[in-house]
C-alpha positions in Angstrom: -3.4 -0.6 2.7 -6.6 1.5 2.5 -8.3 -1.4 0.7 -7.3 -3.7 3.5 -9.0 -1.4 6.1 -12.2 -1.2 4.0 -12.3 -5.0 3.9 -11.7 -5.1 7.7 -14.7 -2.8 8.2 -16.9 -5.0 6.0 -15.8 -8.1 7.9 -16.7 -6.4 11.2 -20.2 -5.4 9.9 -20.8 -9.0 8.8 -19.6 -10.3 12.1 -22.0 -8.0 14.0 -24.9 -9.2 11.9 -24.0 -12.8 12.6 -23.6 -12.1 16.3 -27.1 -10.4 16.5 -28.6 -13.4 14.8 -26.9 -15.8 17.2 -28.1 -13.8 20.2 -31.7 -14.0 19.0 -31.4 -17.8 18.5 -29.8 -18.1 21.9 -32.5 -16.2 23.7 -35.2 -18.0 21.9 -33.8 -21.4 22.9 -32.8 -20.5 26.5 -34.3 -18.5 29.3 -32.9 -15.0 29.8 -31.7 -15.7 33.3 -29.4 -18.4 32.1 -28.3 -16.9 28.8 -24.9 -15.8 30.1 -25.0 -12.6 28.0 -22.9 -9.6 29.1 -21.5 -6.4 27.6 -18.0 -5.7 26.3 -16.9 -2.3 27.4 -13.8 -0.2 26.7 -12.5 3.1 28.1 -11.8 6.2 26.1 -8.0 6.3 26.1 -5.2 8.4 24.6 -3.2 6.6 22.0 -1.5 7.0 18.6 -3.3 6.4 15.4 -1.3 5.5 12.3 -2.0 4.5 8.7 0.9 3.4 6.6 2.1 2.3 3.2 4.8 -0.3 2.8 7.4 -0.6 0.0 10.8 -1.8 -0.8 13.7 0.4 -1.8 17.5 0.8 -2.2 19.9 2.8 -0.1 21.8 5.2 -2.2 24.2 8.2 -1.6 22.6 11.6 -2.1 25.4 12.7 -4.5 27.0 10.0 -6.6 29.5 11.1 -9.4 30.9 8.8 -12.1 34.4 10.0 -13.1 35.4 9.1 -16.6 37.8 10.2 -19.4 37.1 11.9 -22.7 40.2 10.7 -24.4 41.4 7.2 -25.4 44.6 5.7 -24.1 46.3 3.6 -21.5 45.9 4.1 -17.8 49.4 4.9 -16.6 49.0 5.5 -12.9 46.2 5.0 -10.3 46.6 7.0 -7.1 43.4 5.9 -5.2 41.6 2.7 -4.4 38.3 1.5 -3.0 37.1 3.3 0.2 39.7 6.1 -0.1 38.7 9.6 0.9 39.4 12.2 -1.7 39.2 16.0 -2.0 37.9 18.0 -4.9 40.8 18.6 -7.3 42.9 15.7 -6.0 44.8 13.7 -8.6 43.4 10.2 -8.7 44.7 8.8 -12.0 46.9 9.6 -15.0 46.8 8.3 -18.6 49.8 7.8 -20.9 50.6 11.2 -22.3 53.2 10.3 -25.0 50.7 10.3 -27.9 48.9 13.4 -26.6 52.1 15.4 -26.2 53.2 14.4 -29.7 49.9 15.6 -31.0 50.4 18.9 -29.2 53.9 19.4 -30.6 52.5 18.8 -34.1 49.7 21.2 -33.6 52.1 23.9 -32.3 54.3 23.4 -35.4 51.3 23.8 -37.7 50.2 26.9 -35.8 53.7 28.4 -36.1 53.8 27.6 -39.9 50.4 29.1 -40.5 51.3 32.2 -38.5 54.3 32.8 -40.7 52.3 32.3 -43.8 49.6 34.6 -42.6 52.1 37.4 -41.7 53.8 37.1 -45.1 50.5 37.1 -47.1 49.3 40.1 -45.1 52.4 42.2 -45.9 52.2 41.2 -49.6 48.5 42.1 -49.7 49.2 45.5 -48.1 51.9 46.3 -50.7 49.7 45.3 -53.6 46.8 47.2 -52.2 48.9 50.5 -52.4 50.0 49.7 -55.9 46.5 48.9 -57.0 45.3 52.2 -55.6 48.0 54.0 -57.8 46.8 51.8 -60.7 50.3 50.2 -61.1 49.0 46.6 -61.0 46.1 44.9 -62.6 42.9 44.0 -60.8 43.7 40.3 -61.2 47.0 40.6 -59.3 45.3 42.5 -56.5 42.5 39.9 -56.3 45.0 37.1 -56.1 46.9 38.8 -53.3 43.6 39.3 -51.4 42.7 35.7 -51.9 46.0 34.4 -50.6 45.8 36.7 -47.6 42.3 35.6 -46.6 43.2 31.9 -47.0 46.3 32.3 -44.8 44.3 34.2 -42.2 41.6 31.4 -42.1 44.2 28.7 -41.8 45.9 30.5 -39.0 42.6 30.9 -37.1 41.8 27.2 -37.7 45.1 26.1 -36.2 44.6 28.3 -33.2 41.3 26.6 -32.5 42.7 23.2 -33.1 45.6 23.6 -30.6 43.1 24.6 -27.9 41.4 21.2 -28.3 44.7 19.3 -28.3 45.8 21.1 -25.1 42.5 20.3 -23.5 42.8 16.6 -24.4 46.2 16.6 -22.8 44.6 18.0 -19.7 42.0 15.3 -19.7 44.8 12.7 -19.3 45.3 14.0 -15.8 42.1 12.9 -13.9 41.1 14.6 -10.7 38.2 14.2 -8.3 35.4 16.6 -9.0 34.0 16.5 -5.4 35.0 15.7 -1.8 33.9 12.1 -1.1 34.7 8.4 -0.9 35.7 6.1 -3.7 33.1 3.3 -3.8 33.9 1.9 -7.2 37.1 1.5 -9.4 36.5 0.1 -12.8 40.1 0.1 -14.3 43.6 -1.2 -13.6 47.0 0.3 -14.4 48.0 -0.6 -17.9 44.4 -1.0 -19.1 43.4 0.6 -22.4 40.2 2.7 -22.4 38.4 3.9 -25.5 36.4 7.0 -25.4 33.8 6.7 -28.2 30.1 7.7 -28.1 30.0 6.9 -24.4 32.5 8.1 -21.8 34.1 5.1 -20.0 33.7 5.2 -16.2 36.9 4.9 -14.2 35.7 5.7 -10.6 32.4 6.2 -8.8 32.6 8.7 -5.9 30.0 9.2 -3.2 29.9 12.7 -1.7 28.9 12.1 1.9 28.1 8.7 3.3 26.7 10.2 6.5 23.8 11.6 4.6 22.1 8.9 2.5 18.7 8.4 0.8 16.4 5.5 0.1 14.7 5.3 -3.3 11.6 3.2 -2.8 9.2 1.8 -5.3 5.6 2.5 -4.2 2.7 0.7 -5.8 0.3 2.7 -7.9 -2.6 1.8 -5.5 -0.8 3.5 -2.6 1.0 6.4 -4.3 -2.0 8.7 -3.9 -1.6 8.7 -0.1 2.2 9.5 -0.1 3.1 13.2 0.3 6.3 15.1 0.9 7.3 15.5 4.5 5.6 12.3 5.8 7.5 10.3 8.5 9.2 7.1 7.4 10.7 4.2 9.2 12.7 1.5 7.5 14.9 -1.5 8.2 17.7 -3.3 6.4 18.6 -7.0 6.5 22.1 -6.2 7.6 20.8 -4.7 10.9 17.4 -6.4 11.5 17.2 -5.0 15.1 17.7 -1.4 14.1 15.0 0.9 12.9 16.1 3.9 10.8 14.1 7.1 10.5 13.6 9.6 7.7 11.0 11.5 5.8 9.6 11.7 2.2 11.7 14.2 0.2 10.3 13.7 -3.3 7.5 11.8 -5.1 8.7 11.3 -8.6 6.1 11.5 -11.4 7.8 9.0 -13.8 6.1 5.6 -13.6 8.0 2.3 -13.9 6.2 -0.7 -15.3 7.6 -4.2 -14.7 5.6 -7.4 -15.3 2.4 -5.3 -15.6 3.1 -3.8 -12.1 3.2 0.0 -12.1 5.3 1.7 -9.4 6.5 5.2 -8.6 9.9 6.2 -7.1 9.7 7.9 -3.7 12.9 9.5 -2.3 13.4 9.3 1.4 16.0 10.9 3.6 18.2 8.6 5.7 20.7 10.0 8.2 23.7 7.7 8.6 25.9 9.1 11.3 27.3 5.7 12.3 27.9 4.7 8.6 25.8 1.5 9.1 23.9 2.2 5.9 25.9 1.2 2.8 25.1 1.9 -0.8 23.0 -0.8 -2.4 21.3 -2.2 0.7 17.7 -3.2 0.4 15.4 -1.2 2.7 11.9 -2.4 3.9 10.1 0.9 4.1 7.0 2.0 6.1 5.6 5.4 5.1 3.2 6.9 7.6 0.4 8.5 5.6 -1.5 9.2 8.8 0.3 10.0 12.0 -1.9 11.2 14.9 -0.2 11.3 18.3 -1.8 11.2 21.8 -5.4 11.5 20.7 -8.6 10.3 22.5 -9.8 7.2 20.8 -12.2 4.2 21.2 -12.3 0.8 19.5 -13.8 1.2 16.1 -16.3 -1.6 16.7 -17.9 0.7 19.4 -19.0 3.0 16.6 -20.6 0.0 14.7 -22.5 -1.3 17.8 -26.2 -0.7 17.6 -28.3 -2.3 20.5 -31.6 -4.0 19.8 -34.1 -2.9 22.6 -36.0 -6.2 22.4 -32.9 -8.4 22.8 -31.5 -6.3 25.7 -34.8 -6.1 27.6 -34.6 -9.9 27.9 -31.3 -9.8 29.6 -32.1 -7.0 32.0 -30.9 -3.9 30.2 -33.0 -1.0 29.0 -32.2 0.9 25.8 -32.8 4.6 26.2 -35.8 6.0 24.3 -33.6 8.6 22.7 -31.9 5.7 20.8 -34.6 6.0 18.1 -33.0 7.1 14.8 -29.4 6.6 16.1 -27.2 4.9 13.5 -23.7 3.4 13.6 -20.8 5.6 12.7 -21.5 8.7 14.7 -23.0 7.3 17.9 -21.4 5.3 20.8 -23.3 3.8 23.7 -22.6 4.1 27.4 -23.9 2.2 30.3 -25.5 3.9 33.3 -26.7 1.2 35.8 -28.9 -0.9 33.5 -29.7 1.9 31.1 -27.9 1.9 27.7 -27.6 5.6 26.6 -26.5 6.9 23.2 -23.8 9.6 22.9 -23.3 11.5 19.6 -19.6 12.1 18.9 -17.4 13.7 16.3 -14.8 11.4 14.9 -11.5 11.9 13.3 -8.8 9.6 12.0 -9.0 5.9 12.2 -6.6 3.0 11.6 -9.4 0.4 11.4 -8.9 -0.8 15.0 -9.1 2.5 16.9 -11.0 5.7 15.9 -10.2 9.2 17.1 -12.9 11.0 19.2 -12.8 14.8 18.6 -15.8 15.7 20.8 -18.7 14.1 22.5 -16.7 11.9 25.0 -14.0 12.6 27.5 -10.9 10.6 28.4 -11.7 7.8 30.9 -15.4 7.4 30.0 -16.5 3.9 29.2 -18.3 2.8 26.0 -20.0 -0.4 24.9 -18.1 -2.2 22.2 -20.2 -5.3 21.8 -21.8 -8.4 23.4 -20.2 -11.1 25.3 -21.8 -14.5 25.3 -20.6 -17.1 27.8 -20.1 -20.6 26.2 -22.6 -23.1 27.7 -21.2 -25.9 29.8 -21.2 -29.1 27.7 -21.0 -32.5 29.4 -19.5 -35.2 27.3 -20.6 -38.8 27.3 -19.2 -41.0 30.0 -16.1 -42.9 29.0 -16.7 -46.5 28.3 -14.8 -49.0 30.5 -14.4 -52.7 30.7 -16.9 -54.5 33.0 -13.9 -56.4 34.4 -12.2 -53.1 35.6 -12.9 -51.9 39.1 -14.9 -48.7 39.3 -13.8 -45.5 40.8 -14.2 -45.0 44.6 -17.4 -43.4 45.7 
């Protein structure tokens, strides 16, 4: 966008040079009194000055949770469907628990057996320890009792840890919603088998609050330097072409994405959605206002590029002030007082290419010269040929 404005300024400069040359040729070829040269003027007005960056993005929920399962099995029951509203902790699906309950019973039996073995070996060890202290048994018998006791103790601890995992897997067979939200995707059907391997299979996708959305826009690397957090944003979607949605920049992500040698950066934009018009996945056409000046005094930018030539203007009846010596374009505008063209030094601010903010040096309502106006000469075309047999027009 900024490159476009620089190109526009260069085009204006070239056009001004061409216009000056045309004026000189015109004055040389025709008397001043019939030149038809006038001045273009413009008032100092209050207006808004904007610079913007455009991009394309996707509408997304602020919080989006994928609900899966960590155990393999068959989906036994589904309790929710697309677009259903759910609460945190609400039951949304159940898996077949027969296999998991069988594994739990087996683990409980192993735990009970290991506990019995542990308690028996502990009592035996305590008895042999007393006998060993009285030197009634050998060291090898004592060591064997200690070994069997430690082994039984470790096996019992291992089965205690194992049953915790089995009980947790059984709990995973009951699937509940982790957040309040809306079901926007359901990836399974009742009776379907899911396999939890290296990647947890997704059963549901839940959006937290569809009244508070965001747009993730891809901004070109040439424009990302102008984008800052807090800037005003407007965007449209094809579903509602007549509606303009507003937001602001929330985050400028540092990770770059390269596709077909084009580098872009993701910019996250807030998007209030009280009427629920914005739906996840819609394409948004985004305008980010990198410059947003409201109600400022401004003049046409070409008025700052206008520099009068005393020789040319003297031929058409205007007098350029002597104080014009050394004045250059960019910080000087020209006003008209009678037939005198007088320079005014100004302080300028923001510009959008067409209009430039005036901070000081001019007041609202004053008139500045923005260029020359040359009236087109009246050209008479050749008389139309007509047949000698046709009657002429009435005199």
